[in-house]
FIGUDO-701060 format. One line per field, with one value per residue: residue number from 0; residue in three letters; x negated, y negated, z negated of N, C-alpha, C in turn. Coordinates in steps of 0.02 Angstrom, whole numbers. Each point is the difference from the previous one (the first is absolute). Last residue first. Layout:
<rs>
pos = [NUM, ...]
code = [ALA, ...]
n_u = [X, ...]
n_v = [Y, ...]
n_w = [Z, ...]
ca_u = [X, ...]
ca_v = [Y, ...]
ca_w = [Z, ...]
c_u = [X, ...]
c_v = [Y, ...]
c_w = [Z, ...]
</rs>
This chain:
<rs>
pos = [85, 84, 83, 82, 81, 80, 79, 78, 77, 76, 75, 74, 73, 72, 71, 70, 69, 68, 67, 66, 65, 64, 63, 62, 61, 60, 59, 58, 57, 56, 55, 54, 53, 52, 51, 50, 49, 48, 47, 46, 45, 44, 43, 42, 41, 40, 39, 38, 37, 36, 35, 34, 33, 32, 31, 30, 29, 28, 27, 26, 25, 24, 23, 22, 21, 20, 19, 18, 17, 16, 15, 14, 13, 12, 11, 10, 9, 8, 7, 6, 5, 4, 3, 2, 1, 0]
code = [UNK, UNK, UNK, UNK, UNK, UNK, UNK, UNK, UNK, UNK, UNK, UNK, UNK, UNK, UNK, UNK, UNK, UNK, UNK, UNK, UNK, UNK, UNK, UNK, UNK, UNK, UNK, UNK, UNK, UNK, UNK, UNK, UNK, UNK, UNK, UNK, UNK, UNK, UNK, UNK, UNK, UNK, UNK, UNK, UNK, UNK, UNK, UNK, UNK, UNK, UNK, UNK, UNK, UNK, UNK, UNK, UNK, UNK, UNK, UNK, UNK, UNK, UNK, UNK, UNK, UNK, UNK, UNK, UNK, UNK, UNK, UNK, UNK, UNK, UNK, UNK, UNK, UNK, UNK, UNK, UNK, UNK, UNK, UNK, UNK, UNK]
n_u = [231, 235, 208, 161, -64, -198, 1, 74, -142, -155, 80, 15, -193, -74, 189, 233, 135, 169, 205, 141, 127, 215, 185, 50, -25, -103, -48, -176, -152, -236, -229, -243, -123, 155, 160, -86, -43, 189, 55, -122, 48, 202, -12, -101, 140, 119, -175, -217, -173, -115, 64, 235, 166, 13, -86, -44, -135, -124, -213, -183, -207, -224, -132, -4, -76, -1, 20, 116, 239, 183, 169, -29, -186, 8, 134, -77, -139, 92, 83, -142, -54, 158, -5, -153, 55, 130]
n_v = [67, -3, 94, -105, -96, -129, -225, -132, -51, -173, -224, -84, -77, -222, -172, -67, 96, 167, -77, -112, 127, 74, -154, -105, -99, 93, 265, 190, 242, 123, 77, -68, -187, -170, -105, -149, -215, -140, -113, -189, -199, -108, -109, -225, -183, -80, -47, 14, 24, 151, 34, -93, -33, 227, 217, 117, 170, 203, 55, -195, -121, -65, 164, 26, -230, -281, -199, 20, 57, 58, 164, 236, 103, 42, 169, 221, 88, 94, 222, 172, 70, 136, 229, 134, 75, 200]
n_w = [440, 14, -125, -167, -216, -22, 30, -179, -187, 29, -26, -225, -103, 48, -61, 26, 191, 4, -81, 134, 154, -75, 7, 238, 247, 210, 33, 72, 61, 72, 89, -35, 81, 92, -152, -144, 66, 1, -193, -68, 92, -92, -217, -11, 14, -197, -192, -189, -188, -166, -236, -59, 169, 117, -21, -258, -155, -49, 106, 43, 140, 66, 112, 240, 102, 94, 145, 221, 102, 185, 40, 56, -108, -233, -69, 29, -158, -200, 13, -33, -212, -113, 49, -102, -228, -33]
ca_u = [-66, -19, -47, 20, 73, -10, -31, 60, 48, -29, -7, 69, 10, -37, -83, -13, -35, -57, -20, -32, -65, -51, -24, 38, 14, -28, 60, 25, 52, 54, 65, 28, -54, -58, 36, 7, -59, -22, 58, -15, -56, 0, 33, -36, -25, 42, 69, 13, 36, -38, -43, -69, -5, 38, -27, 51, 16, 62, 56, 20, 83, 41, -8, 49, -22, 4, -27, -78, -35, -65, 28, 63, -8, -60, 26, 46, -31, -33, 59, 15, -53, 7, 51, -22, -48, 48]
ca_v = [-9, -32, 38, 2, 55, 67, 23, 13, 46, 66, 9, 15, 69, 52, -9, -26, -55, 27, 41, -47, -32, 62, -4, 41, -40, -67, -45, -21, -47, -3, 28, 60, 39, 26, 42, 66, 33, 15, 61, 62, 20, 22, 63, 55, 8, 47, -34, 12, -75, -25, 41, -2, -67, -57, -30, -21, -71, -9, 47, 47, 3, -57, 3, 44, 63, 50, -26, 3, -20, -46, -70, -28, 0, -46, -69, -24, -21, -71, -52, -3, -43, -73, -27, -12, -65, -70]
ca_w = [-22, 53, 36, 77, -10, -26, 57, 54, -19, 7, 72, 19, -21, 42, -16, -68, 8, 32, -59, -40, 31, 5, -67, -43, -63, -8, 32, -52, 18, -48, 38, -25, -22, 52, 50, -31, -12, 68, 14, -32, 24, 70, -9, -10, 54, 41, 17, 72, 23, 63, 37, -35, -55, 17, 62, 57, 1, -37, 19, -60, -7, -29, -72, -24, 19, -59, -67, 4, -68, -2, -25, 36, 75, 10, -24, 47, 60, -10, 12, 75, 27, -21, 38, 65, 4, -2]
c_u = [-52, -75, -47, -34, 24, 72, -7, -33, 52, 45, -40, -4, 73, 20, -32, -73, -34, -58, -72, -36, -36, -65, -59, -43, 40, 13, -17, 56, 16, 54, 50, 66, 28, -48, -45, 42, 9, -59, -20, 50, -31, -64, 15, 14, -53, -35, 36, 76, 27, 30, -28, -39, -59, -3, 21, -35, 52, 22, 64, 59, 6, 59, 33, -5, 58, -29, -8, -26, -66, -12, -60, 19, 62, -1, -40, 30, 43, -32, -38, 55, 5, -60, 9, 53, -28, -54]
c_v = [53, -17, -27, 61, 16, 40, 83, 28, 16, 61, 73, 20, 28, 72, 55, -8, -33, -40, 26, 37, -43, -20, 60, 2, 41, -38, -67, -51, -36, -54, -12, 24, 63, 54, 26, 39, 71, 45, 29, 53, 65, 38, 42, 70, 55, 10, 44, -32, 17, -59, -25, 60, 5, -51, -67, -15, -5, -67, -9, 37, 56, 8, -59, 2, 51, 71, 52, -11, 4, -32, -45, -66, -36, -11, -56, -55, -22, -33, -62, -63, -2, -40, -84, -31, -16, -56]
c_w = [25, -12, 54, 35, 79, 5, -8, 64, 59, -27, 18, 78, 25, -18, 52, -8, -68, 19, 36, -57, -48, 31, -6, -74, -43, -65, -30, 21, -55, 30, -46, 32, -27, -30, 44, 54, -19, -8, 68, 12, -29, 33, 71, -5, 8, 68, 37, -1, 69, 25, 52, 31, -43, -56, 28, 52, 59, -1, -28, 24, -51, -16, -31, -85, -27, 23, -55, -68, -5, -58, 14, -20, 33, 73, 23, -12, 54, 57, -15, 3, 73, 32, -32, 41, 72, 2]
</rs>
């Protein structure tokens, strides 16, 4: 699971062009939106597309379930793993 979390951190950095940070700078359990990384809705769309391309997972645009998956790197890794895509 740690390898998947690291991969997702790298995907976040590359898909959102966050050159100023490294995977080690991202706390696995910290929120991705508002506090934590401070991502916004545009970032969510970009990241959602990157996850779909990389892992083939389907995310609905504006559901509560999707919001839970995007809560943190750990939540995203759990979601990808649960889809059997990792």
